[in-house]
NUVOLO-325152 format. One line per field, with one value per residue (C-alpha): residue in three letters; x, y, z. Coordinates in nm, 4 decimals. Layout:
% NUVOLO-325152
resn c(ala ...);
px c(X ...);
py c(Y ...);
pz c(Z ...);
END
This chain:
% NUVOLO-325152
resn c(met his arg ser ile thr his ala phe met ala ala ala ala gly val ala leu thr thr val gly val thr gly ala ser ala ser gly ala ala pro arg ala pro arg ala ala arg thr ser ser ala gly ala ser pro ala ala ala ser pro gly ala gln leu trp val lys arg tyr asn gly ser asn ser thr asp asp ala val ser val ala val ser ser asp gly lys thr val phe val thr gly ser ser thr gly thr thr ser phe glu asp tyr ala thr val gly tyr asn ala ala thr gly ala gln leu trp ala glu arg tyr asn gly ala ala leu gly ser arg gly ala asn ser val ala ala ser pro asn gly lys thr val phe val thr gly ser ser tyr ala gly ser thr thr asn tyr asp tyr ala thr val ala tyr asn ala ala thr gly ala gln leu trp val lys arg tyr thr gly pro gly ser gly asp asp gln ala tyr ser val ala ala ser pro asp gly thr ala val phe val thr gly tyr ser tyr gly thr thr ala gly gln val asp tyr ala thr val gly tyr asn ala ala thr gly ala gln leu trp val lys leu tyr ala gly leu ala arg gly gly ile gly thr gln ala his ser val ala val ser pro ser gly ser thr val tyr val thr gly glu ser gly asn asp ser val tyr ala thr val ala tyr thr ala ala thr gly ala gln gln trp val lys gln tyr thr gly asn gly pro ser gly ser ala ala gln ala val ala val ser pro thr thr gly thr val phe val thr gly tyr ser ser gly ser phe lys gly asn asp tyr ala thr val ala tyr gln gly);
px c(-4.5481 -4.5484 -4.3350 -4.2856 -4.1357 -4.3897 -4.2518 -4.3351 -4.5136 -4.2602 -4.2626 -4.0034 -3.9818 -3.7246 -3.7542 -3.5362 -3.6424 -3.5106 -3.5491 -3.4262 -3.2733 -3.2620 -2.9716 -3.1217 -2.8320 -2.6623 -2.3062 -2.0108 -2.0112 -2.3679 -2.5092 -2.8801 -2.9845 -2.9955 -3.3189 -3.3389 -3.1974 -3.4030 -3.2449 -3.1071 -3.3226 -3.2602 -3.4191 -3.7072 -3.7618 -3.6606 -3.3880 -3.0770 -3.0566 -3.3973 -3.4010 -3.6252 -3.8808 -3.7107 -3.3637 -3.1407 -3.0679 -2.8285 -2.7206 -2.5788 -2.4513 -2.4096 -2.1517 -2.1835 -1.8817 -1.7815 -2.0382 -2.4086 -2.6285 -2.9931 -3.2206 -3.5918 -3.7894 -3.7796 -3.9694 -3.9608 -3.9978 -4.3151 -4.1250 -3.9623 -3.6099 -3.4913 -3.5192 -3.4711 -3.3673 -3.3555 -3.2864 -3.0288 -2.6515 -2.3984 -2.2109 -1.8627 -1.9866 -2.1226 -2.4804 -2.7256 -2.8002 -3.0654 -2.8991 -3.0859 -2.9499 -3.0717 -2.9983 -3.0498 -3.3319 -3.2059 -2.8375 -2.8143 -2.5598 -2.5554 -2.6730 -2.6299 -2.6213 -2.7250 -2.7206 -2.9120 -2.7845 -3.0508 -3.0502 -2.8411 -2.6167 -2.8283 -3.1101 -3.2785 -3.2805 -3.5338 -3.8337 -4.0071 -3.9425 -4.1863 -4.1375 -4.3462 -4.5782 -4.3870 -4.0619 -3.8818 -3.8752 -3.8045 -3.9447 -3.7937 -3.9214 -3.8225 -3.7075 -3.4260 -3.2868 -3.3361 -3.1762 -3.2715 -3.5625 -3.7722 -3.6021 -3.6845 -3.8858 -4.0333 -3.7842 -3.8979 -3.6503 -3.7152 -3.4455 -3.4109 -3.4697 -3.2122 -2.9235 -2.9980 -2.9707 -3.1589 -3.4605 -3.5992 -3.6140 -3.9125 -3.9353 -4.2388 -4.2431 -4.5565 -4.7386 -4.5695 -4.2165 -4.1472 -4.0505 -4.2059 -4.1560 -4.2606 -4.3192 -4.4692 -4.4770 -4.6994 -4.7318 -5.0589 -5.1366 -5.1052 -4.7703 -4.8691 -4.8698 -4.6909 -4.8235 -4.6372 -4.7710 -4.6475 -4.6870 -4.6402 -4.6451 -4.9209 -4.9358 -5.0529 -4.7794 -4.7629 -5.0195 -4.9411 -5.1434 -5.1401 -4.9833 -5.0390 -4.8837 -4.9507 -4.6812 -4.6603 -4.4490 -4.2633 -4.1723 -4.2217 -4.4628 -4.6827 -5.0447 -5.1983 -5.1410 -5.3992 -5.3813 -5.5904 -5.5998 -5.7457 -5.9583 -5.8394 -5.5672 -5.2832 -5.1775 -4.8546 -5.0131 -5.1555 -4.9317 -4.9975 -4.7931 -4.8976 -5.0450 -5.1973 -5.3779 -5.6932 -5.6651 -5.8402 -5.6045 -5.8964 -5.8564 -5.5689 -5.5967 -5.3951 -5.3894 -5.2169 -5.2969 -5.5022 -5.4999 -5.2970 -5.5297 -5.4621 -5.7215 -5.6875 -5.7804 -5.8130 -5.8762 -5.9792 -5.8846 -5.9667 -5.6364 -5.6743 -5.7642 -5.6977 -6.0628 -6.1463 -6.4031 -6.4384 -6.2719 -6.3121 -6.1840 -6.1356 -6.0895 -5.9589 -6.1033 -5.8577 -5.7325 -5.3904 -5.4953 -5.4449 -5.2185 -5.2628 -4.9328 -5.0179 -5.2878 -5.3372 -5.6048 -5.7373 -5.6510 -5.9757 -6.2435 -6.0985 -6.1504 -5.9281 -5.7393 -5.5818 -5.3692 -5.1680 -5.1823 -5.4683 -5.5035 -5.6873 -5.9217 -5.6282 -5.2698 -5.0746 -5.1762 -5.3360 -5.3164 -5.6264 -5.7093 -6.0042 -6.1585 -6.3467 -6.5503 -6.3357);
py c(-0.2254 -0.1301 0.1714 0.3260 0.6340 0.8261 0.9251 1.2426 1.2494 1.2474 1.4867 1.5656 1.8393 1.8609 1.9516 1.9868 2.2337 2.2146 2.4977 2.5138 2.8428 2.9155 3.1005 3.4066 3.6524 3.7114 3.5883 3.8257 3.7664 3.8852 3.5435 3.4985 3.3924 3.0192 2.8520 2.7355 2.3876 2.1357 1.9643 1.6210 1.3406 0.9825 0.6977 0.7184 1.0829 1.2269 1.4823 1.3248 1.6182 1.5428 1.3140 1.0143 0.9379 0.7651 0.8826 0.9445 1.3157 1.3165 1.1403 1.3180 1.1660 1.3212 1.1811 1.3378 1.2066 0.8833 0.6886 0.6081 0.8526 0.7677 0.9988 0.9318 1.2273 1.4598 1.7740 2.0073 2.3861 2.5329 2.6718 2.3350 2.4748 2.3235 1.9826 1.9230 1.5962 1.5116 1.2194 1.1112 1.1340 1.0201 1.3198 1.3676 1.2815 0.9458 1.0638 1.0939 1.4452 1.5785 1.6386 1.8439 1.9168 2.1528 2.0719 2.2487 2.0426 2.0724 1.9956 1.8314 2.0889 2.1024 2.4426 2.3877 2.1250 2.1911 1.9757 1.9868 1.7868 1.8644 1.9998 1.7162 1.6375 1.3439 1.2894 0.9958 1.1967 1.3854 1.1974 1.4485 1.7621 2.0115 2.3287 2.6418 2.7329 3.0566 2.8608 3.0643 2.8188 2.4505 2.2710 1.9556 1.7464 1.4339 1.3253 1.4713 1.3675 1.6218 1.4447 1.1858 1.3916 1.4241 1.1677 1.2333 1.5350 1.6514 1.8903 2.1019 2.3214 2.5952 2.6838 2.9551 2.7633 2.9612 2.9580 2.6896 2.9455 2.8236 3.0453 2.8791 2.5553 2.4459 2.1431 1.9698 1.7528 1.5512 1.5583 1.2369 1.3699 1.0404 0.9307 1.1704 1.1028 1.3361 1.1584 1.4117 1.7850 1.9855 2.3559 2.5392 2.6501 3.0185 2.9560 3.1029 2.7824 2.4502 2.1337 1.8421 1.5072 1.1828 1.0172 1.1364 0.9683 1.0865 1.1191 0.7589 0.4958 0.3390 0.5798 0.6916 0.9477 1.1164 1.4567 1.7250 2.0704 2.3844 2.6521 2.9987 2.9363 3.2676 3.2694 2.9137 3.0349 2.7447 2.7949 2.4853 2.1260 1.8503 1.4930 1.1998 0.8992 0.6529 0.3517 0.3283 0.4835 0.2682 0.1088 0.1713 0.1129 0.4642 0.6585 0.9272 0.8756 1.1486 1.4990 1.6967 2.0285 2.1003 2.3172 2.6029 2.5747 2.5519 2.1879 1.9667 1.5886 1.3401 0.9627 0.6619 0.3603 0.3436 0.0867 -0.2278 -0.4141 -0.1331 0.0258 0.3237 0.6426 0.9669 1.2947 1.6319 1.9505 2.3154 2.4605 2.7922 2.6577 2.2828 2.2102 1.8489 1.8267 1.4511 1.1128 0.8158 0.4626 0.1735 -0.1896 -0.4523 -0.7936 -1.0004 -1.0426 -0.8749 -0.5131 -0.2184 0.0857 0.3935 0.5284 0.8318 1.0902 1.3224 1.5728 1.6363 1.9927 2.0209 1.8366 1.8343 1.4583 1.2985 0.9808 0.7524 0.4468 0.1862 -0.1846 -0.3917 -0.7518 -0.9426 -1.2378 -1.4647 -1.4647 -1.1424 -0.7828 -0.5937 -0.2361 -0.0595 0.2870 0.4822 0.8020 1.0445 1.3541 1.6482);
pz c(-9.5767 -9.9334 -9.9870 -10.3230 -10.4584 -10.6488 -10.9619 -11.0475 -11.3967 -11.6853 -11.9837 -12.2578 -12.5186 -12.7944 -13.1593 -13.4629 -13.7344 -14.0870 -14.3387 -14.6956 -14.8035 -15.1775 -15.3405 -15.5066 -15.5378 -15.8769 -15.9355 -15.9745 -16.3497 -16.3755 -16.4470 -16.3942 -16.0454 -15.9923 -15.8883 -15.5272 -15.4762 -15.2879 -14.9916 -15.0607 -14.9408 -14.8576 -15.0433 -14.7994 -14.8916 -14.5536 -14.4995 -14.3466 -14.1027 -13.9500 -13.6478 -13.6892 -13.4179 -13.1279 -13.2273 -12.9268 -12.9033 -12.6095 -12.2916 -11.9894 -11.6675 -11.3237 -11.0823 -10.7392 -10.5496 -10.7199 -10.5182 -10.5501 -10.7434 -10.8105 -11.0112 -10.9580 -11.0983 -11.4010 -11.5038 -11.8031 -11.8003 -11.9475 -12.2474 -12.3146 -12.2992 -11.9706 -11.8087 -11.4371 -11.2716 -10.9017 -10.6704 -10.4148 -10.4271 -10.1707 -10.0358 -9.9021 -9.5507 -9.6759 -9.6185 -9.9044 -10.0321 -10.2593 -10.5963 -10.8565 -11.2042 -11.4763 -11.8411 -12.1721 -12.3209 -12.6801 -12.6253 -12.2813 -12.1672 -11.7875 -11.6709 -11.2982 -11.0231 -10.6643 -10.3524 -10.0241 -9.7292 -9.4710 -9.1206 -8.9762 -9.2731 -9.3769 -9.6250 -9.7883 -10.1047 -10.3126 -10.4491 -10.6759 -10.8822 -11.0360 -11.2388 -11.1889 -11.4790 -11.5414 -11.5701 -11.3049 -11.0131 -10.9560 -10.6514 -10.5047 -10.2142 -10.0257 -9.6818 -9.4741 -9.1378 -8.8623 -8.5676 -8.3080 -8.1730 -8.4865 -8.7126 -9.0797 -9.1949 -9.5208 -9.6795 -9.9743 -10.1611 -10.4184 -10.6738 -10.9341 -11.2568 -11.4563 -11.2107 -10.9510 -10.6690 -10.3606 -10.2911 -9.9787 -9.7785 -9.5720 -9.3468 -9.2017 -8.8903 -8.8203 -8.4854 -8.3755 -8.4469 -8.6206 -8.9670 -9.2219 -9.5928 -9.8762 -10.2062 -10.4477 -10.5275 -10.7644 -10.8442 -10.8962 -11.2547 -11.1605 -10.9930 -10.6565 -10.4519 -10.4306 -10.2666 -10.1111 -9.9935 -9.8404 -9.5012 -9.1462 -8.8063 -8.5748 -8.1987 -8.1458 -8.1572 -8.5024 -8.6460 -9.0007 -9.1972 -9.5319 -9.4706 -9.7342 -9.7047 -9.9058 -9.9396 -10.0885 -10.3984 -10.3778 -10.0090 -9.8845 -9.6155 -9.5028 -9.6090 -9.4496 -9.3390 -9.3624 -9.2334 -9.3560 -9.1258 -9.3750 -9.2890 -8.9309 -8.7214 -8.5975 -8.9246 -9.1104 -9.4510 -9.4949 -9.7330 -9.9924 -10.3077 -10.5518 -10.5689 -10.8575 -10.8992 -11.1006 -11.4164 -11.2375 -10.9426 -10.7018 -10.5963 -10.4867 -10.5307 -10.3290 -10.3709 -10.2187 -10.0027 -9.6866 -9.4072 -9.3519 -9.5939 -9.8389 -10.0634 -10.2939 -10.1100 -10.3058 -10.1260 -10.2727 -10.0867 -10.1482 -10.2647 -10.0841 -9.7401 -9.7352 -9.6532 -9.7418 -10.0209 -10.0635 -10.0147 -10.2477 -10.1954 -10.4348 -10.3315 -10.5725 -10.6467 -10.4479 -10.0934 -10.1193 -10.1243 -10.3564 -10.3652 -10.5829 -10.7113 -10.9268 -10.9912 -11.2892 -11.3882 -11.7388 -11.8465 -12.0431 -11.8448 -11.4945 -11.4705 -11.2075 -11.3010 -11.0423 -11.1144 -10.9275 -10.8548 -10.7230 -10.6211 -10.8932 -10.8925 -10.9733 -10.8512 -10.8534 -10.9076 -11.1947 -11.3115 -11.1802 -11.3145 -11.1775 -11.3147 -11.0925 -11.1693 -11.0720);
END
């Protein structure tokens, strides 16, 4: 079974502004004001204080407990001032925790670091982080052990973006009380809702579905849950890997792989109710199957873009990117 960690979509924002201030005041001796002096430039004509494209601005490391730490997702606040990183970090009990860190985007100064170790002191770690449009909240999702009865659950955590204070935690257990893994989280453009997707075991042995959950962003109250069984129930190859929201906030798009002979499967849901609007599948040219890994929506046209890997006509896989009318 192909299993991948959907990487949340990366973005970075940092800028360096340079202004030249002229000296216009008169000297103590009453001499005439001097004309403003131009900043010195290099032979290429650029100010030495300006960072060239691609210049490294900073590097910061996070060491949880002198063991394994693995960051897998990054998000930037809407004002560009803060960057958030999440992943897994071995805790003092030797289990993996979620570890989420906030940094000053300009300097890299660590603002806060928070950990979540789950209901049974064991997590696989966070897989995705998203920032609310108003910049006040950070949402993290992944998989967390709940005990021998329900195994692993989705666990979604909301933090105060400025302080890292935990606002709420919500867990989701699928109908089969099996191994549930959340891969991706996205916030609605108006900041009122947050959506999580991944895979969940159903009531039939071996049955795996897409499981998409909508939450109230402020309180964590569950709005709806929708399952998508894919091509046929009973296979372990049905997994959602990525979620995105339309610019209007009216539609949620989920994509991943469906069936043991995997194809892309992209599902559109009504954001308010979870009602399924449409399902589209894409099959590659070869015999090895296809798996969509990421979905994004154009902020201007609402076009939905899906990408991943797909078996080609020759050996190996190709990139395969599909555009759908939103």
